[in-house]
N, C-alpha and C positions, 0 to 999 in steps of 0.2 A: 504494500500500500504506500502511495506517495504522500509524504508529509511536507508541509511548508515551514513548520516551526522546528528547525534543526540547529538553530544558533543559541539555544537556551538550555540551561541545565536545572534539574535532570531532564533529559529529553523525554523520559517516560511520561511525565505529567502533562507535557505539552502535546505529546502524541495522543494521550488519552483524551485531552480536550478536543482534539481534531476528530477522534473516533466518535465521541458523543455528539459533536456538531453535525455529524452525518445522520443522526437519528432524530426524526421529528419528535418533539417532546413538549408541545404546548400543554398548558394546564388541562387536565382531563384526557390527555393522550399519552400517558406514561407507560403503557404496557410494554412497548418495544425497549425503552431505556431500562425498565425493571428487568426484562429478560436478559438484556446485555450484562447487567450487573450480576445477575444470578449465574450466567454462563461464565463470567469472569471468576466468580467465587469457586465454581466447580473446577475450572482450569488450574486454580492455585490451591486446590485442596483445602478450602476454607469453608467452615460451617456458615449457613445462611438461613434466613427466614424471610418469606414474603407473604403478603396478604392480598385480599381481593381489591384493595385500593391501590395496589402496586407500590406500596412501601416495601423497602428491603432493608434488612439488618444483616451485616456480615461481621463475623467474629474472628479475631486473630489472637492466639495464645501469646502470653508474655514470652519474651526471649529469655534465655538462660541468664540468671542473675537479677532479673527484674520482676520475678514472680511475687515478691513481697509488697510491691507497690499497688496502690488502689487502681482499679480499672478506670479507663478513660473512654468516654463516648465522643467520637468525632461525628459531626452532624451537618448536613446540608440538604437542599432539596433538588430534585431532578427536573422539575418543570421550569419553563421559561415563559416570559411575557412575549406574545407574538404580535409585534407591531411592524408595519412596513410603510414605506413612502407610497403615496397614491399611484405613482407611475412605475412602481416596482412589480414585476411579475414573479410571484412566489406563492406557492401553496404550502402553508405550514403543516398540513396533514401528511404531505408526501415528500416535500423537497428538503434536501440537506441545506444547512446554512452555508452560504458562500463566504469563506473567510478571506480577509485581506490583511496582510502584514505591511505596516508602513512606519518607518522611523521609530521602531520599538513599541509600536502600539498594534493591537489586534482589533479589527472591526469586521462588520459584515457588509455585504453589498446591498444596501437599501433596506435592510431589516435589522431588528434587534439581534444582538450577538449571542445572548444566552450565557454571558459571563456571570450573570446573576441567575442561577447559582452553579453554573458549570464548573467554575473554578474549584468549588468545594468537592464536587464529584471527582474531578481529575486528581486533586491532591489526595483525597481518601483512597482512590484506586492505586495511586503511586505508593502510598504508605503500606497498604495491604499487600502489594506485590513485592515490597522490599525484603531483602534477605540479610542486610548488613547494618540495620539500624537497631540499637537497643530500645526495646519498647515494653511498656506495661501491657497487660491484657487490654485489647481494644474491642469496642463495640461501635461499628460504623453504621449510623442510621441514615439512610437515603429516603427522604420523605417525598410525597407527591402533593400536588394541588396546593402548594404554598401560596402561589400568586393569586389564587381565587378564594382566599379565606382560611388558609392554614388547615385545610381539610385532612390532609394526610397525617399530619402530626396529631390532630384531634382524634382520628380513628384508630391509630396504631395500638396494638396490645402491648402495653409496657411491662407485662409480666415476663416478656421475652428479653428484658434488659435489666441490668443491675447497677451499672456505673452511675455514680453520683457526681463525678467530675465531667463536665460537658464543655467541649470546645466546638462552638458553632462557627461555620466559615461562610457567613452571608452578609458581610459588610463591604464597604467600597472605599475605605481609606487606610492605606498601610500605615502602621505605627499607632493606630487608634484601636483600643479595645472597647467594645460596647458592653456595659454591665447592667443595663436597664432599658426597657422599651415600653411603648404604649400598647394598651389593649386596643381591640378594634370591634366594630359592629357594622354589619351589612343590613341595609333596609331597602325595601322596594315600595314605591307608590304606584298605584294603577289608576288611570283615568279611562273609563269606558264611555266615550262621548256619544251624544245624540248626533246622528249623521243625516244629511239631506243630499238629494241629487246635486251634482256639481253645477255651478253657475258661474258666469263672468269669465275672467281670464286667469290662467294659472301662471304663477311666478315661482321660480326656484331661487332660494337664497342659500349660499354656502359660505360658512366661515372656515377658513383654512390657514395654514402657514404658521400656526402657533408652535411654540417650543415643546409644550407638554412637559412630562416628567413624572417623578414619583410623588404620589399623593401624600406621602409622609415627609420625606427628607426635603422635598422641594416646595412644600405647601406655603412656606413663608418667603419664597423667592420673588413674589410679585408676578409670577407667570400667569397669564390669563387662562381661564377655563372656557373652552369654546362653547360649551352648553350654556354657561352663564352669559357669555357675550351675545349668543343668539337670543337669549331672553331679553337682554337690553335692547337689541335691535328691534325685535318684534313688539316689545312694549312701546317703544318710541313710534313705530309705524302705526300701531293700533290707536294710539292717542291722536294721530293725525288723520288716518284713513282706516276705518274699521275693515277687517278682513276676516275670512274664514280659514282656519288652519286645515290642511289636508293631512299632512304627515310631518313628523319630526324625528330625526335620528342623529345621535351624536356620541362620540367616544366608543371605545372597544373594551376597555378594562376598567373595572370599578376602582382599582387601586392606582390608576394612572390619571394624571391631569389630562383631560381630553384635548386634542389638537384640532379636531374638525367637527363641524355640525352642519346638518342640512335640513332646511325646512321647505315644504311646498305649501303655498297659500293660494287662495282665490281672492283676487282683487278686482275692483271696478276699473281702476285707472293704473295701468302698468307703469307709465312714465312718471306719474306723481309718486307712486310707491317706491320706485327705483331711486328717485331723487332723495327721498327721506332716508332710505337705507344707506346710500352713499354719504349722506351728511353725517349719519351716526358713525360710519367708518372713519371719516375725517376727525371726528371728536375723539374716538378711541386712539387713533394714531398719536395724538398729543400726550397720551398717558402711558404709552407702551414701555414695558421693560425692554432693555436692549436685546434680551434673548428672544423676544417675540417679534423681532424686526421683519420677519417673513410674513407677518399677518396681512390678510386681505379678505375682502368680502366680494364674492362673485354673485351677480344678479343676472338671471337669464330666463327667457321664455321657456315654457315646457308645455306639453300637450295637455288637453283636458283630462280630468280625472273622473273616476266613477262617482265619488261622493266627497263631501266636505263636512267638517264639524259645524255645529251651530255656533252663532255668535256667543251664546251664553257659555258654552263649554270651551270655546277659544279663549274667552275672558278668564275662565277658571284656570286654564293652563298657564296663562300669562301671569296671573296672580301667584301661582305656585312658583314660577321661575323668579319672581320678584322677591318672594318671602323666604324661600328655603335657605337655611344657613349654609354658607360655602366659604372655604378658606379657613384662616386662623380664627378660632373662637375665643381662646384665652391663652395667655403665656404663663409659664411656671413662675410661681412666687419664690421657689426655693433654689432654682438654678437659672441664672441669668441667660437669656437667649434661647431657652428651650421652649418650644411650643408644647403647651399642656393638652389642649383640646382643639380639634379641627374636624372639618367635614368636607367631602369632595363629591359633587354630583358628577359621577364618572361616566355614566352610560344612560342614554335615552333611546328607546326602541319604539317602533310602531309595527304591530303585527298585522297579519292578513285580515283580521276582523276589524282593524282600526283602533284597537286598544293601545294606549300609550303607557309605557312603563318607565319609571325613573329610578335609577339605582344610586343610592348614596352610601359612601364609605366613611364612617366616623371613627376617629382615633382619640384616645385620651389615656394619660398615665394615671388618672384619678377616677376610680369607679363612680364616685358620686357625680362627677362632671359628666361622665358618659350617661348616667341615669338621667341627668337634667336635659341633655341633648335629645335623648330618646323621647322624653315626655314632650319636648318642644316639637319634634317631628310628628309625633302621634297627634298632637293638638292641631298642627297645620293640616294634616290629612283629614281630621274630623271637621274642621271649619270649612274646608273646600270640598268635603264629601268625596274624598278619594279612598280607594282601597289602600291598606297599609299592612306591611308584613315585616317583622324582624326575621331575617334569614338566618343569621348566626351572630354569635358574640364570643370573642376570645379574650382570655385574661392577659393583663400586662405582666411585666417582669420587674419585680421590686429590686432596688439597689441593695447589695450586700456589702457593707463596709468592712466586713471581716473575711473577705474572700481570699482563699489561698491561691486560686487561679489568677486573680488580678495581680497579686504580688509576684507570682511566677512569670507572668507575661512581662511585667515591667523589668524584672531582673534579666530575663532571657533576651529581651529586645536590646537593652542597654549593653549587655555583654557582647552581643552579636553585631550591633550596628552603631553603638554609641548613643549619646543622649544630646538632645538639642533643647532649646526653649520650648519647642512645640511638641516634640515626640520623645519617648512614648507617653501616651496619656490614656486615661480611662474616662469614658463619657457615657451619657444617657442619650437616647435618640427618640424622636417622634416618628417611629416607624414600627411595623410589626415584625417581630422575629419569633421563631418557633420556641425559643427558650422558655417563654412564659408557660406555654402549654406543657412542654416536656417536664419542667420542674414541678408543675402542679400534678401531672399524672404520675410522676415518679415519687411523689410524696416528699419533695425537697431535693436540693442539690446545689452545687456551686458551678456557675456557668459564666463564660465570657463568649463574645462573638468577635472574630477578627477576619481579615481578608486583605487581598491586594487592592491597589487603586483601580477603580473603575469610574468612568465618567458617563453621564447621560443615560443611565440605565432606564429601561422601559421605553426607550425611543430608538429610532433607527440610527441615531448618532452614537449609540453605546460603543465604548471602546475600553480595552483592557491594557494596562501598563505591564508589558511582558517581563521586564526586569523586576518589577514589584512582585509579580507572581513568583519569580525565583526566590526573592527574599522572604516571601511569606512561607514558602516551603521550608527554607532554612529555619525560620522561627518556629514553625510547628514541630519540626524534628527536634530542635533544641529543647522545647518545652516537654515533649514526650520522653526525651532521653534523660531528663533531669531526675535526680533522686529526691528532690525536695517536695 
């Protein structure tokens, strides 16, 4: 098999990354990657366990002289966010990721790379295959469906595991260890509108070119949410020229800040409506974050549709888009600069029956704040007479000031790479990691999350610092080989 990553060490982990990049593994499509890991375990005479959710645990005995050390769990997820540029031809169900190496960075050709969390999979496979590294007993847990609500970690049978030291490898900044994260909640609103035969002229409005990003780590970046931008555009238009909405679609992933949104509406005067929309576009341009400089609104004619929503239900939908909480809701009072609570209207869909669904992803490191947002969303649905469902809720991960793993990380990093004013450091983040679920299910434990430097995850601009991945390997090996 031909590999492009031959200038980095150890070659094995980079070749494993290339191997898994050839396997489609979007969330909910993890069967093939699970089979790959199980076959790998069999080839290396390692015990393994897999379940109906395509989680896999692989076990490696301690090397001679390390048997007395506590077992360590290495953990990462196999699924990836599947985003692509509008002009990229790629089927995430069948096509391999096309990798591009340039100037020490690895990226994909018009799609997400899958470094989140393919780096963890590759490093774990490399350690499991190693024959010359002193290691304690290892339990490597490869989970599924992390990107769509941590479903794999939630469903796994933890009686199959015993390790209480957990090293998760699902972060994006080398030299930083995460030791606390936010919990999350998925909710869905449903509008089943009254519809009438289509009249007047059809107009399609498209918001596109936004940067998007991670709905946790990027939520305070000032990046625009395409669904909320569309709400602003449509509300301004409705205030000047009433219209009937036909359909509304936006975003692909609940945990990604959406980059595009499309609405089809029925208007009496296309030219007047277009002028209002383009006026709103000009206003928004004056407020843009530099990362959203590709922003644009396209307005075009489209053919007549079968039906359209009533004025009343169009107005209800616009009220919802005006009132739903989105973005940063509150900042932490105990840690400066940390978002405490946020929400992201990530996905809007219109189905064949004409029902419109809105998916919101809420995060908070404080359970009481999450409860408050839930009641706020529930009340909004009640006032607007929308269907409302809480799909799932996952616990956060509390900070442990007496963590042996935190101390081990700081010492190992400093000995291996030195110390600067910035690194190494231990932080809390406003993003979901599986550590919270695992610790809760295991009845306690000591955990940290580390990883190499990645930029622009969950977008087609995602890229991995390959030298950083080399150093992350060295750090993980040093931590595992330590007798402390």
